[in-house]
A tleap script that builds the chain and sets N, CA, C and O, in Angstrom:
source leaprc.protein.ff14SB
mol = sequence {
  NMET ALA ASP LYS ASN GLY THR ARG ILE SER
  TYR VAL GLU GLU ASP TYR LEU SER LEU TRP
  LEU CYS LYS THR GLU SER GLU GLU VAL LEU
  TYR GLN TYR VAL GLU LYS ASP TYR LYS VAL
  ASP ASP CYS GLU GLU ILE LYS PHE GLN LEU
  GLY ARG ASP PHE ASN ILE TYR TRP TYR ASP
  GLU ASP PHE PHE GLU ALA SER PHE SER ASP
  SER LEU LYS GLY TRP ASP LEU LEU GLU GLY
  HIE SER TYR ILE GLU ASN LEU LEU PRO ILE
  LEU LYS GLU LYS TYR GLN ASP VAL ILE ASN
  ASP THR TYR ASN GLY VAL ILE ILE PHE TYR
  ASN PHE LYS TYR ASP GLY ASN VAL MET GLU
  ILE LYS ASN ASP LYS TYR GLY TYR PHE ARG
  PHE ILE GLY SER PHE GLU TYR GLN CTYR
}
set mol.1.N position { 15.362 -11.970 10.107 }
set mol.1.CA position { 15.940 -13.292 10.237 }
set mol.1.C position { 17.124 -13.388 9.290 }
set mol.1.O position { 17.164 -12.738 8.245 }
set mol.2.N position { 18.069 -14.201 9.674 }
set mol.2.CA position { 19.241 -14.394 8.835 }
set mol.2.C position { 19.340 -15.856 8.411 }
set mol.2.O position { 18.881 -16.756 9.114 }
set mol.3.N position { 19.945 -16.071 7.254 }
set mol.3.CA position { 20.166 -17.438 6.801 }
set mol.3.C position { 21.415 -18.006 7.485 }
set mol.3.O position { 21.964 -17.375 8.388 }
set mol.4.N position { 21.863 -19.181 7.065 }
set mol.4.CA position { 23.002 -19.851 7.692 }
set mol.4.C position { 24.287 -19.037 7.611 }
set mol.4.O position { 25.165 -19.186 8.460 }
set mol.5.N position { 24.407 -18.186 6.607 }
set mol.5.CA position { 25.603 -17.363 6.435 }
set mol.5.C position { 25.514 -16.026 7.162 }
set mol.5.O position { 26.433 -15.212 7.074 }
set mol.6.N position { 24.423 -15.793 7.876 }
set mol.6.CA position { 24.241 -14.543 8.591 }
set mol.6.C position { 23.653 -13.420 7.750 }
set mol.6.O position { 23.542 -12.288 8.220 }
set mol.7.N position { 23.275 -13.721 6.510 }
set mol.7.CA position { 22.669 -12.724 5.628 }
set mol.7.C position { 21.197 -12.559 5.981 }
set mol.7.O position { 20.480 -13.540 6.177 }
set mol.8.N position { 20.767 -11.338 6.056 }
set mol.8.CA position { 19.354 -11.087 6.360 }
set mol.8.C position { 18.463 -11.585 5.234 }
set mol.8.O position { 18.780 -11.435 4.054 }
set mol.9.N position { 17.345 -12.177 5.620 }
set mol.9.CA position { 16.401 -12.689 4.636 }
set mol.9.C position { 15.444 -11.564 4.248 }
set mol.9.O position { 14.886 -10.886 5.111 }
set mol.10.N position { 15.266 -11.379 2.973 }
set mol.10.CA position { 14.302 -10.404 2.478 }
set mol.10.C position { 13.001 -11.129 2.154 }
set mol.10.O position { 12.997 -12.134 1.443 }
set mol.11.N position { 11.914 -10.614 2.677 }
set mol.11.CA position { 10.606 -11.204 2.406 }
set mol.11.C position { 9.862 -10.461 1.298 }
set mol.11.O position { 8.700 -10.758 1.022 }
set mol.12.N position { 10.521 -9.505 0.670 }
set mol.12.CA position { 9.887 -8.731 -0.391 }
set mol.12.C position { 9.621 -9.645 -1.578 }
set mol.12.O position { 10.529 -10.289 -2.103 }
set mol.13.N position { 8.354 -9.690 -1.992 }
set mol.13.CA position { 7.976 -10.457 -3.178 }
set mol.13.C position { 6.689 -9.871 -3.747 }
set mol.13.O position { 5.656 -9.821 -3.079 }
set mol.14.N position { 6.780 -9.436 -4.983 }
set mol.14.CA position { 5.630 -8.847 -5.674 }
set mol.14.C position { 4.433 -9.780 -5.654 }
set mol.14.O position { 4.583 -11.001 -5.693 }
set mol.15.N position { 3.258 -9.203 -5.593 }
set mol.15.CA position { 1.981 -9.908 -5.716 }
set mol.15.C position { 1.671 -10.857 -4.558 }
set mol.15.O position { 0.825 -11.740 -4.699 }
set mol.16.N position { 2.335 -10.690 -3.427 }
set mol.16.CA position { 2.022 -11.456 -2.223 }
set mol.16.C position { 1.718 -10.488 -1.093 }
set mol.16.O position { 2.256 -9.383 -1.038 }
set mol.17.N position { 0.855 -10.920 -0.204 }
set mol.17.CA position { 0.626 -10.178 1.025 }
set mol.17.C position { 0.768 -11.131 2.195 }
set mol.17.O position { 0.513 -12.329 2.076 }
set mol.18.N position { 1.175 -10.586 3.318 }
set mol.18.CA position { 1.310 -11.360 4.547 }
set mol.18.C position { 0.348 -10.785 5.569 }
set mol.18.O position { 0.261 -9.569 5.744 }
set mol.19.N position { -0.380 -11.679 6.248 }
set mol.19.CA position { -1.503 -11.292 7.095 }
set mol.19.C position { -1.310 -11.761 8.527 }
set mol.19.O position { -0.998 -12.925 8.778 }
set mol.20.N position { -1.501 -10.838 9.464 }
set mol.20.CA position { -1.521 -11.145 10.892 }
set mol.20.C position { -2.864 -10.708 11.461 }
set mol.20.O position { -3.402 -9.674 11.065 }
set mol.21.N position { -3.399 -11.481 12.376 }
set mol.21.CA position { -4.543 -11.082 13.194 }
set mol.21.C position { -4.012 -10.849 14.599 }
set mol.21.O position { -3.050 -11.490 15.021 }
set mol.22.N position { -4.641 -9.928 15.321 }
set mol.22.CA position { -4.112 -9.610 16.642 }
set mol.22.C position { -5.187 -9.176 17.613 }
set mol.22.O position { -6.310 -8.843 17.234 }
set mol.23.N position { -4.808 -9.190 18.869 }
set mol.23.CA position { -5.641 -8.693 19.958 }
set mol.23.C position { -4.784 -7.709 20.735 }
set mol.23.O position { -3.839 -8.095 21.422 }
set mol.24.N position { -5.129 -6.426 20.617 }
set mol.24.CA position { -4.387 -5.373 21.303 }
set mol.24.C position { -5.342 -4.539 22.145 }
set mol.24.O position { -6.562 -4.643 22.023 }
set mol.25.N position { -4.765 -3.727 22.983 }
set mol.25.CA position { -5.550 -2.879 23.869 }
set mol.25.C position { -6.240 -1.733 23.126 }
set mol.25.O position { -7.346 -1.327 23.483 }
set mol.26.N position { -5.568 -1.214 22.080 }
set mol.26.CA position { -6.107 -0.055 21.377 }
set mol.26.C position { -5.467 0.073 20.003 }
set mol.26.O position { -4.488 -0.605 19.693 }
set mol.27.N position { -6.035 0.955 19.183 }
set mol.27.CA position { -5.448 1.252 17.881 }
set mol.27.C position { -4.049 1.850 18.048 }
set mol.27.O position { -3.137 1.541 17.281 }
set mol.28.N position { -3.892 2.698 19.045 }
set mol.28.CA position { -2.597 3.321 19.304 }
set mol.28.C position { -1.523 2.264 19.587 }
set mol.28.O position { -0.410 2.356 19.070 }
set mol.29.N position { -1.852 1.273 20.398 }
set mol.29.CA position { -0.905 0.199 20.721 }
set mol.29.C position { -0.580 -0.617 19.477 }
set mol.29.O position { 0.573 -0.999 19.275 }
set mol.30.N position { -1.574 -0.889 18.642 }
set mol.30.CA position { -1.352 -1.621 17.394 }
set mol.30.C position { -0.338 -0.892 16.516 }
set mol.30.O position { 0.599 -1.509 16.009 }
set mol.31.N position { -0.517 0.401 16.334 }
set mol.31.CA position { 0.397 1.166 15.487 }
set mol.31.C position { 1.784 1.328 16.130 }
set mol.31.O position { 2.783 1.408 15.416 }
set mol.32.N position { 1.854 1.375 17.438 }
set mol.32.CA position { 3.161 1.399 18.096 }
set mol.32.C position { 3.925 0.109 17.809 }
set mol.32.O position { 5.150 0.124 17.686 }
set mol.33.N position { 3.214 -0.992 17.703 }
set mol.33.CA position { 3.839 -2.297 17.482 }
set mol.33.C position { 4.547 -2.384 16.126 }
set mol.33.O position { 5.558 -3.074 15.996 }
set mol.34.N position { 4.025 -1.695 15.135 }
set mol.34.CA position { 4.617 -1.760 13.793 }
set mol.34.C position { 5.422 -0.508 13.432 }
set mol.34.O position { 6.056 -0.465 12.378 }
set mol.35.N position { 5.401 0.495 14.286 }
set mol.35.CA position { 6.084 1.751 13.992 }
set mol.35.C position { 7.599 1.579 14.033 }
set mol.35.O position { 8.148 1.016 14.980 }
set mol.36.N position { 8.258 2.069 13.000 }
set mol.36.CA position { 9.719 2.017 12.945 }
set mol.36.C position { 10.313 3.145 13.786 }
set mol.36.O position { 9.816 4.270 13.775 }
set mol.37.N position { 11.366 2.833 14.504 }
set mol.37.CA position { 12.064 3.805 15.329 }
set mol.37.C position { 13.321 4.251 14.588 }
set mol.37.O position { 14.343 3.565 14.621 }
set mol.38.N position { 13.244 5.388 13.929 }
set mol.38.CA position { 14.367 5.887 13.135 }
set mol.38.C position { 15.440 6.547 13.988 }
set mol.38.O position { 16.475 6.959 13.464 }
set mol.39.N position { 15.214 6.655 15.283 }
set mol.39.CA position { 16.222 7.220 16.175 }
set mol.39.C position { 17.316 6.205 16.494 }
set mol.39.O position { 18.388 6.567 16.981 }
set mol.40.N position { 17.038 4.937 16.217 }
set mol.40.CA position { 18.022 3.894 16.472 }
set mol.40.C position { 19.140 4.020 15.443 }
set mol.40.O position { 18.892 3.956 14.239 }
set mol.41.N position { 20.367 4.198 15.915 }
set mol.41.CA position { 21.511 4.396 15.019 }
set mol.41.C position { 22.136 3.084 14.553 }
set mol.41.O position { 22.763 3.046 13.494 }
set mol.42.N position { 21.980 2.040 15.303 }
set mol.42.CA position { 22.617 0.762 14.993 }
set mol.42.C position { 21.915 0.111 13.805 }
set mol.42.O position { 20.747 -0.265 13.904 }
set mol.43.N position { 22.616 -0.024 12.691 }
set mol.43.CA position { 22.003 -0.594 11.485 }
set mol.43.C position { 21.740 -2.085 11.636 }
set mol.43.O position { 21.023 -2.664 10.820 }
set mol.44.N position { 22.302 -2.721 12.660 }
set mol.44.CA position { 22.064 -4.146 12.896 }
set mol.44.C position { 20.793 -4.392 13.703 }
set mol.44.O position { 20.259 -5.501 13.691 }
set mol.45.N position { 20.308 -3.378 14.397 }
set mol.45.CA position { 19.134 -3.552 15.245 }
set mol.45.C position { 17.855 -3.449 14.421 }
set mol.45.O position { 17.736 -2.606 13.532 }
set mol.46.N position { 16.911 -4.317 14.733 }
set mol.46.CA position { 15.596 -4.246 14.102 }
set mol.46.C position { 14.861 -3.063 14.724 }
set mol.46.O position { 14.825 -2.922 15.946 }
set mol.47.N position { 14.285 -2.229 13.895 }
set mol.47.CA position { 13.782 -0.940 14.343 }
set mol.47.C position { 12.291 -0.900 14.694 }
set mol.47.O position { 11.748 0.184 14.907 }
set mol.48.N position { 11.613 -2.060 14.759 }
set mol.48.CA position { 10.199 -2.060 15.135 }
set mol.48.C position { 9.883 -3.359 15.860 }
set mol.48.O position { 10.497 -4.393 15.596 }
set mol.49.N position { 8.912 -3.298 16.786 }
set mol.49.CA position { 8.648 -4.424 17.671 }
set mol.49.C position { 8.145 -5.659 16.930 }
set mol.49.O position { 8.573 -6.770 17.245 }
set mol.50.N position { 7.258 -5.503 15.963 }
set mol.50.CA position { 6.804 -6.658 15.200 }
set mol.50.C position { 8.005 -7.342 14.550 }
set mol.50.O position { 8.076 -8.570 14.511 }
set mol.51.N position { 8.929 -6.567 14.050 }
set mol.51.CA position { 10.134 -7.119 13.447 }
set mol.51.C position { 10.970 -7.912 14.436 }
set mol.51.O position { 11.463 -8.993 14.116 }
set mol.52.N position { 11.127 -7.376 15.635 }
set mol.52.CA position { 11.888 -8.094 16.655 }
set mol.52.C position { 11.184 -9.401 17.032 }
set mol.52.O position { 11.842 -10.426 17.212 }
set mol.53.N position { 9.870 -9.372 17.150 }
set mol.53.CA position { 9.119 -10.567 17.545 }
set mol.53.C position { 9.074 -11.631 16.455 }
set mol.53.O position { 9.134 -12.823 16.756 }
set mol.54.N position { 8.969 -11.216 15.191 }
set mol.54.CA position { 8.792 -12.159 14.081 }
set mol.54.C position { 10.038 -12.277 13.189 }
set mol.54.O position { 9.968 -12.869 12.112 }
set mol.55.N position { 11.158 -11.727 13.623 }
set mol.55.CA position { 12.419 -11.808 12.865 }
set mol.55.C position { 12.302 -11.205 11.469 }
set mol.55.O position { 12.715 -11.812 10.482 }
set mol.56.N position { 11.739 -10.014 11.402 }
set mol.56.CA position { 11.596 -9.285 10.149 }
set mol.56.C position { 12.406 -7.996 10.284 }
set mol.56.O position { 12.147 -7.191 11.179 }
set mol.57.N position { 13.373 -7.801 9.410 }
set mol.57.CA position { 14.239 -6.628 9.514 }
set mol.57.C position { 13.659 -5.381 8.866 }
set mol.57.O position { 13.999 -4.263 9.254 }
set mol.58.N position { 12.786 -5.563 7.883 }
set mol.58.CA position { 12.341 -4.395 7.125 }
set mol.58.C position { 11.007 -4.666 6.456 }
set mol.58.O position { 10.714 -5.793 6.058 }
set mol.59.N position { 10.198 -3.615 6.336 }
set mol.59.CA position { 9.013 -3.622 5.482 }
set mol.59.C position { 8.858 -2.233 4.892 }
set mol.59.O position { 9.318 -1.249 5.471 }
set mol.60.N position { 8.214 -2.157 3.749 }
set mol.60.CA position { 7.996 -0.887 3.062 }
set mol.60.C position { 6.717 -0.254 3.606 }
set mol.60.O position { 5.627 -0.801 3.437 }
set mol.61.N position { 6.851 0.876 4.246 }
set mol.61.CA position { 5.699 1.549 4.859 }
set mol.61.C position { 4.659 1.996 3.835 }
set mol.61.O position { 3.517 2.274 4.201 }
set mol.62.N position { 5.034 2.068 2.562 }
set mol.62.CA position { 4.070 2.414 1.520 }
set mol.62.C position { 3.191 1.226 1.143 }
set mol.62.O position { 2.177 1.397 0.467 }
set mol.63.N position { 3.568 0.036 1.570 }
set mol.63.CA position { 2.823 -1.183 1.240 }
set mol.63.C position { 2.414 -1.914 2.511 }
set mol.63.O position { 2.708 -3.095 2.701 }
set mol.64.N position { 1.736 -1.181 3.365 }
set mol.64.CA position { 1.360 -1.676 4.682 }
set mol.64.C position { -0.005 -1.126 5.065 }
set mol.64.O position { -0.311 0.036 4.800 }
set mol.65.N position { -0.821 -1.960 5.686 }
set mol.65.CA position { -2.096 -1.505 6.244 }
set mol.65.C position { -2.319 -2.196 7.582 }
set mol.65.O position { -1.918 -3.343 7.780 }
set mol.66.N position { -2.958 -1.489 8.482 }
set mol.66.CA position { -3.359 -2.055 9.766 }
set mol.66.C position { -4.678 -1.424 10.162 }
set mol.66.O position { -4.970 -0.284 9.801 }
set mol.67.N position { -5.468 -2.175 10.906 }
set mol.67.CA position { -6.721 -1.621 11.405 }
set mol.67.C position { -7.067 -2.258 12.735 }
set mol.67.O position { -6.633 -3.365 13.053 }
set mol.68.N position { -7.855 -1.533 13.498 }
set mol.68.CA position { -8.303 -1.956 14.818 }
set mol.68.C position { -9.794 -1.678 14.904 }
set mol.68.O position { -10.262 -0.635 14.446 }
set mol.69.N position { -10.542 -2.608 15.489 }
set mol.69.CA position { -11.968 -2.386 15.667 }
set mol.69.C position { -12.490 -3.207 16.840 }
set mol.69.O position { -12.257 -4.413 16.923 }
set mol.70.N position { -13.190 -2.543 17.734 }
set mol.70.CA position { -13.861 -3.268 18.815 }
set mol.70.C position { -15.221 -3.786 18.373 }
set mol.70.O position { -15.790 -4.665 19.020 }
set mol.71.N position { -15.751 -3.246 17.268 }
set mol.71.CA position { -17.089 -3.626 16.842 }
set mol.71.C position { -17.106 -4.718 15.776 }
set mol.71.O position { -18.059 -5.495 15.718 }
set mol.72.N position { -16.077 -4.800 14.929 }
set mol.72.CA position { -16.019 -5.837 13.900 }
set mol.72.C position { -15.375 -7.092 14.469 }
set mol.72.O position { -14.421 -7.017 15.243 }
set mol.73.N position { -15.904 -8.242 14.080 }
set mol.73.CA position { -15.374 -9.515 14.547 }
set mol.73.C position { -15.203 -10.455 13.366 }
set mol.73.O position { -15.764 -10.228 12.294 }
set mol.74.N position { -14.435 -11.495 13.564 }
set mol.74.CA position { -14.237 -12.487 12.518 }
set mol.74.C position { -13.578 -11.882 11.294 }
set mol.74.O position { -12.795 -10.936 11.386 }
set mol.75.N position { -13.910 -12.447 10.151 }
set mol.75.CA position { -13.297 -11.972 8.909 }
set mol.75.C position { -13.758 -10.568 8.530 }
set mol.75.O position { -13.180 -9.949 7.636 }
set mol.76.N position { -14.796 -10.057 9.203 }
set mol.76.CA position { -15.230 -8.677 8.955 }
set mol.76.C position { -14.122 -7.675 9.289 }
set mol.76.O position { -14.147 -6.542 8.809 }
set mol.77.N position { -13.157 -8.085 10.104 }
set mol.77.CA position { -12.027 -7.203 10.413 }
set mol.77.C position { -11.256 -6.809 9.163 }
set mol.77.O position { -10.578 -5.782 9.151 }
set mol.78.N position { -11.351 -7.618 8.107 }
set mol.78.CA position { -10.614 -7.341 6.878 }
set mol.78.C position { -11.345 -6.380 5.937 }
set mol.78.O position { -10.783 -5.952 4.929 }
set mol.79.N position { -12.582 -6.046 6.261 }
set mol.79.CA position { -13.357 -5.139 5.405 }
set mol.79.C position { -12.588 -3.842 5.171 }
set mol.79.O position { -12.027 -3.252 6.095 }
set mol.80.N position { -12.581 -3.420 3.919 }
set mol.80.CA position { -11.971 -2.149 3.568 }
set mol.80.C position { -10.479 -2.213 3.280 }
set mol.80.O position { -9.894 -1.217 2.854 }
set mol.81.N position { -9.856 -3.354 3.501 }
set mol.81.CA position { -8.433 -3.476 3.186 }
set mol.81.C position { -8.244 -3.729 1.695 }
set mol.81.O position { -9.065 -4.385 1.054 }
set mol.82.N position { -7.168 -3.206 1.163 }
set mol.82.CA position { -6.870 -3.318 -0.267 }
set mol.82.C position { -6.710 -4.769 -0.696 }
set mol.82.O position { -6.105 -5.577 0.009 }
set mol.83.N position { -7.262 -5.084 -1.862 }
set mol.83.CA position { -7.071 -6.371 -2.546 }
set mol.83.C position { -7.555 -7.580 -1.751 }
set mol.83.O position { -7.204 -8.710 -2.090 }
set mol.84.N position { -8.339 -7.376 -0.718 }
set mol.84.CA position { -8.707 -8.481 0.155 }
set mol.84.C position { -9.984 -9.203 -0.316 }
set mol.84.O position { -10.209 -10.360 0.039 }
set mol.85.N position { -10.806 -8.524 -1.106 }
set mol.85.CA position { -12.076 -9.119 -1.522 }
set mol.85.C position { -11.901 -10.454 -2.228 }
set mol.85.O position { -12.674 -11.384 -1.996 }
set mol.86.N position { -10.879 -10.561 -3.100 }
set mol.86.CA position { -10.651 -11.814 -3.807 }
set mol.86.C position { -10.131 -12.916 -2.884 }
set mol.86.O position { -10.318 -14.099 -3.169 }
set mol.87.N position { -9.490 -12.545 -1.796 }
set mol.87.CA position { -8.939 -13.528 -0.872 }
set mol.87.C position { -9.927 -14.010 0.179 }
set mol.87.O position { -9.762 -15.099 0.729 }
set mol.88.N position { -10.942 -13.222 0.463 }
set mol.88.CA position { -11.867 -13.582 1.541 }
set mol.88.C position { -12.477 -14.968 1.379 }
set mol.88.O position { -12.519 -15.705 2.364 }
set mol.89.N position { -12.948 -15.369 0.212 }
set mol.89.CA position { -13.512 -16.722 0.097 }
set mol.89.C position { -12.490 -17.808 0.450 }
set mol.89.O position { -12.841 -18.799 1.090 }
set mol.90.N position { -11.250 -17.633 0.044 }
set mol.90.CA position { -10.204 -18.610 0.356 }
set mol.90.C position { -9.928 -18.628 1.855 }
set mol.90.O position { -9.816 -19.693 2.461 }
set mol.91.N position { -9.819 -17.454 2.442 }
set mol.91.CA position { -9.560 -17.366 3.875 }
set mol.91.C position { -10.698 -17.994 4.676 }
set mol.91.O position { -10.456 -18.737 5.627 }
set mol.92.N position { -11.915 -17.700 4.298 }
set mol.92.CA position { -13.064 -18.239 5.023 }
set mol.92.C position { -13.130 -19.759 4.907 }
set mol.92.O position { -13.512 -20.440 5.859 }
set mol.93.N position { -12.762 -20.287 3.754 }
set mol.93.CA position { -12.817 -21.733 3.544 }
set mol.93.C position { -11.671 -22.465 4.254 }
set mol.93.O position { -11.901 -23.450 4.956 }
set mol.94.N position { -10.460 -21.988 4.071 }
set mol.94.CA position { -9.297 -22.717 4.566 }
set mol.94.C position { -8.887 -22.360 5.990 }
set mol.94.O position { -8.182 -23.131 6.641 }
set mol.95.N position { -9.320 -21.205 6.479 }
set mol.95.CA position { -8.854 -20.740 7.778 }
set mol.95.C position { -9.993 -20.428 8.738 }
set mol.95.O position { -9.824 -19.634 9.662 }
set mol.96.N position { -11.137 -21.037 8.530 }
set mol.96.CA position { -12.291 -20.761 9.380 }
set mol.96.C position { -11.999 -21.087 10.843 }
set mol.96.O position { -12.484 -20.401 11.743 }
set mol.97.N position { -11.212 -22.126 11.079 }
set mol.97.CA position { -10.898 -22.501 12.452 }
set mol.97.C position { -9.980 -21.494 13.140 }
set mol.97.O position { -9.860 -21.508 14.365 }
set mol.98.N position { -9.336 -20.627 12.374 }
set mol.98.CA position { -8.404 -19.645 12.921 }
set mol.98.C position { -9.149 -18.444 13.503 }
set mol.98.O position { -8.790 -17.930 14.563 }
set mol.99.N position { -10.171 -18.014 12.808 }
set mol.99.CA position { -10.840 -16.768 13.187 }
set mol.99.C position { -11.821 -17.013 14.331 }
set mol.99.O position { -12.537 -18.014 14.360 }
set mol.100.N position { -11.831 -16.099 15.240 }
set mol.100.CA position { -12.803 -16.123 16.328 }
set mol.100.C position { -12.944 -14.707 16.852 }
set mol.100.O position { -12.326 -13.781 16.327 }
set mol.101.N position { -13.736 -14.541 17.860 }
set mol.101.CA position { -14.004 -13.203 18.376 }
set mol.101.C position { -12.871 -12.648 19.231 }
set mol.101.O position { -12.992 -11.557 19.788 }
set mol.102.N position { -11.783 -13.381 19.338 }
set mol.102.CA position { -10.637 -12.924 20.126 }
set mol.102.C position { -9.962 -11.715 19.498 }
set mol.102.O position { -9.513 -10.812 20.204 }
set mol.103.N position { -9.892 -11.698 18.180 }
set mol.103.CA position { -9.099 -10.698 17.468 }
set mol.103.C position { -9.830 -9.371 17.314 }
set mol.103.O position { -11.049 -9.332 17.147 }
set mol.104.N position { -9.066 -8.286 17.374 }
set mol.104.CA position { -9.639 -6.961 17.138 }
set mol.104.C position { -8.760 -6.118 16.214 }
set mol.104.O position { -8.994 -4.921 16.051 }
set mol.105.N position { -7.749 -6.744 15.609 }
set mol.105.CA position { -6.862 -6.001 14.734 }
set mol.105.C position { -6.296 -6.844 13.607 }
set mol.105.O position { -6.277 -8.074 13.663 }
set mol.106.N position { -5.833 -6.138 12.579 }
set mol.106.CA position { -5.276 -6.746 11.377 }
set mol.106.C position { -4.012 -5.995 10.996 }
set mol.106.O position { -3.959 -4.769 11.095 }
set mol.107.N position { -2.998 -6.726 10.561 }
set mol.107.CA position { -1.788 -6.149 9.992 }
set mol.107.C position { -1.553 -6.840 8.655 }
set mol.107.O position { -1.555 -8.069 8.577 }
set mol.108.N position { -1.352 -6.050 7.606 }
set mol.108.CA position { -1.083 -6.610 6.282 }
set mol.108.C position { 0.124 -5.900 5.682 }
set mol.108.O position { 0.164 -4.672 5.611 }
set mol.109.N position { 1.111 -6.693 5.249 }
set mol.109.CA position { 2.235 -6.187 4.474 }
set mol.109.C position { 2.029 -6.661 3.046 }
set mol.109.O position { 1.901 -7.860 2.800 }
set mol.110.N position { 1.997 -5.724 2.099 }
set mol.110.CA position { 1.831 -6.054 0.681 }
set mol.110.C position { 3.198 -6.170 0.023 }
set mol.110.O position { 4.177 -5.577 0.477 }
set mol.111.N position { 3.248 -6.951 -1.062 }
set mol.111.CA position { 4.507 -7.237 -1.761 }
set mol.111.C position { 5.518 -7.793 -0.766 }
set mol.111.O position { 6.675 -7.376 -0.712 }
set mol.112.N position { 5.036 -8.749 0.016 }
set mol.112.CA position { 5.785 -9.290 1.140 }
set mol.112.C position { 5.333 -10.726 1.350 }
set mol.112.O position { 4.138 -10.982 1.498 }
set mol.113.N position { 6.266 -11.658 1.364 }
set mol.113.CA position { 5.940 -13.075 1.534 }
set mol.113.C position { 6.713 -13.621 2.730 }
set mol.113.O position { 7.784 -14.211 2.586 }
set mol.114.N position { 6.147 -13.410 3.901 }
set mol.114.CA position { 6.760 -13.894 5.141 }
set mol.114.C position { 6.665 -15.411 5.172 }
set mol.114.O position { 5.662 -15.983 4.745 }
set mol.115.N position { 7.710 -16.068 5.678 }
set mol.115.CA position { 7.746 -17.529 5.649 }
set mol.115.C position { 7.162 -18.200 6.885 }
set mol.115.O position { 7.107 -19.429 6.944 }
set mol.116.N position { 6.730 -17.435 7.858 }
set mol.116.CA position { 6.102 -18.021 9.041 }
set mol.116.C position { 7.086 -18.661 9.999 }
set mol.116.O position { 6.726 -19.581 10.733 }
set mol.117.N position { 8.334 -18.185 10.003 }
set mol.117.CA position { 9.306 -18.787 10.923 }
set mol.117.C position { 8.926 -18.572 12.386 }
set mol.117.O position { 9.375 -19.314 13.259 }
set mol.118.N position { 8.111 -17.572 12.653 }
set mol.118.CA position { 7.472 -17.381 13.957 }
set mol.118.C position { 5.978 -17.245 13.659 }
set mol.118.O position { 5.581 -16.402 12.855 }
set mol.119.N position { 5.166 -18.053 14.289 }
set mol.119.CA position { 3.734 -18.068 13.973 }
set mol.119.C position { 2.890 -17.201 14.908 }
set mol.119.O position { 1.886 -16.631 14.482 }
set mol.120.N position { 3.286 -17.096 16.171 }
set mol.120.CA position { 2.501 -16.284 17.093 }
set mol.120.C position { 3.369 -15.774 18.225 }
set mol.120.O position { 4.378 -16.373 18.598 }
set mol.121.N position { 2.935 -14.640 18.757 }
set mol.121.CA position { 3.657 -13.964 19.837 }
set mol.121.C position { 2.643 -13.420 20.829 }
set mol.121.O position { 1.636 -12.825 20.444 }
set mol.122.N position { 2.918 -13.629 22.098 }
set mol.122.CA position { 2.184 -12.951 23.164 }
set mol.122.C position { 3.175 -11.986 23.782 }
set mol.122.O position { 4.138 -12.398 24.428 }
set mol.123.N position { 2.935 -10.700 23.582 }
set mol.123.CA position { 3.822 -9.655 24.058 }
set mol.123.C position { 3.095 -8.914 25.179 }
set mol.123.O position { 2.013 -8.369 24.960 }
set mol.124.N position { 3.675 -8.890 26.361 }
set mol.124.CA position { 3.004 -8.288 27.518 }
set mol.124.C position { 2.621 -6.830 27.297 }
set mol.124.O position { 1.593 -6.373 27.797 }
set mol.125.N position { 3.436 -6.105 26.558 }
set mol.125.CA position { 3.161 -4.681 26.330 }
set mol.125.C position { 2.154 -4.456 25.208 }
set mol.125.O position { 1.301 -3.575 25.316 }
set mol.126.N position { 2.240 -5.251 24.116 }
set mol.126.CA position { 1.458 -4.961 22.914 }
set mol.126.C position { 0.248 -5.877 22.709 }
set mol.126.O position { -0.750 -5.441 22.135 }
set mol.127.N position { 0.309 -7.108 23.154 }
set mol.127.CA position { -0.831 -8.001 22.991 }
set mol.127.C position { -0.450 -9.302 22.306 }
set mol.127.O position { 0.701 -9.735 22.355 }
set mol.128.N position { -1.439 -9.917 21.666 }
set mol.128.CA position { -1.284 -11.214 21.011 }
set mol.128.C position { -1.324 -11.021 19.492 }
set mol.128.O position { -2.198 -10.325 18.976 }
set mol.129.N position { -0.379 -11.637 18.778 }
set mol.129.CA position { -0.270 -11.508 17.328 }
set mol.129.C position { -0.084 -12.887 16.721 }
set mol.129.O position { 0.771 -13.656 17.161 }
set mol.130.N position { -0.890 -13.200 15.705 }
set mol.130.CA position { -0.811 -14.498 15.046 }
set mol.130.C position { -0.651 -14.319 13.544 }
set mol.130.O position { -1.471 -13.674 12.891 }
set mol.131.N position { 0.400 -14.891 13.015 }
set mol.131.CA position { 0.611 -14.886 11.579 }
set mol.131.C position { -0.339 -15.902 10.966 }
set mol.131.O position { -0.356 -17.065 11.370 }
set mol.132.N position { -1.133 -15.465 9.989 }
set mol.132.CA position { -2.098 -16.341 9.337 }
set mol.132.C position { -1.489 -16.978 8.088 }
set mol.132.O position { -1.648 -18.176 7.854 }
set mol.133.N position { -0.798 -16.177 7.296 }
set mol.133.CA position { -0.165 -16.732 6.106 }
set mol.133.C position { 0.192 -15.655 5.114 }
set mol.133.O position { -0.121 -14.478 5.289 }
set mol.134.N position { 0.865 -16.101 4.053 }
set mol.134.CA position { 1.184 -15.244 2.912 }
set mol.134.C position { 0.383 -15.741 1.739 }
set mol.134.O position { 0.306 -16.945 1.491 }
set mol.135.N position { -0.216 -14.811 1.015 }
set mol.135.CA position { -1.157 -15.163 -0.048 }
set mol.135.C position { -0.880 -14.341 -1.282 }
set mol.135.O position { -0.551 -13.158 -1.199 }
set mol.136.N position { -1.017 -14.982 -2.432 }
set mol.136.CA position { -0.901 -14.269 -3.696 }
set mol.136.C position { -2.161 -13.427 -3.856 }
set mol.136.O position { -3.264 -13.888 -3.562 }
set mol.137.N position { -1.995 -12.195 -4.322 }
set mol.137.CA position { -3.154 -11.333 -4.545 }
set mol.137.C position { -3.051 -10.692 -5.925 }
set mol.137.O position { -1.983 -10.643 -6.536 }
set mol.138.N position { -4.198 -10.202 -6.393 }
set mol.138.CA position { -4.255 -9.562 -7.704 }
set mol.138.C position { -4.687 -8.119 -7.542 }
set mol.138.O position { -5.488 -7.786 -6.668 }
set mol.139.N position { -4.146 -7.273 -8.396 }
set mol.139.CA position { -4.494 -5.841 -8.381 }
set mol.139.C position { -5.868 -5.637 -8.952 }
set mol.139.O position { -6.343 -4.503 -9.026 }
savepdb mol mol.pdb
quit
């Protein structure tokens, strides 16, 4: 996303994570959605589908996690993700109405504070993606 002057907005911010829940066909499709395409030569083009859908130009692949599960439901989808244990009580309390059995995937960008300028996307090829929020986390 760009500001009024056309400058790209950076969502990089230490000690924050941004969380999406999603419903995709498979783990492979989930990872295709966030995979950067380095073959694209145009530096103005967003190089990954999640970025195009949510107006995000860049994320650090070293500070990213995603998971897919047909067997886990609800907030259990977050099990095993870094730094999430301290956030689970807050998520369960404030966002209980958000979680349901629809979701089968999670995307988390660490050191990233997305502003929610796009909250949800239904993409015919990749599935349904909902931005839940950006949260401060502790190491």
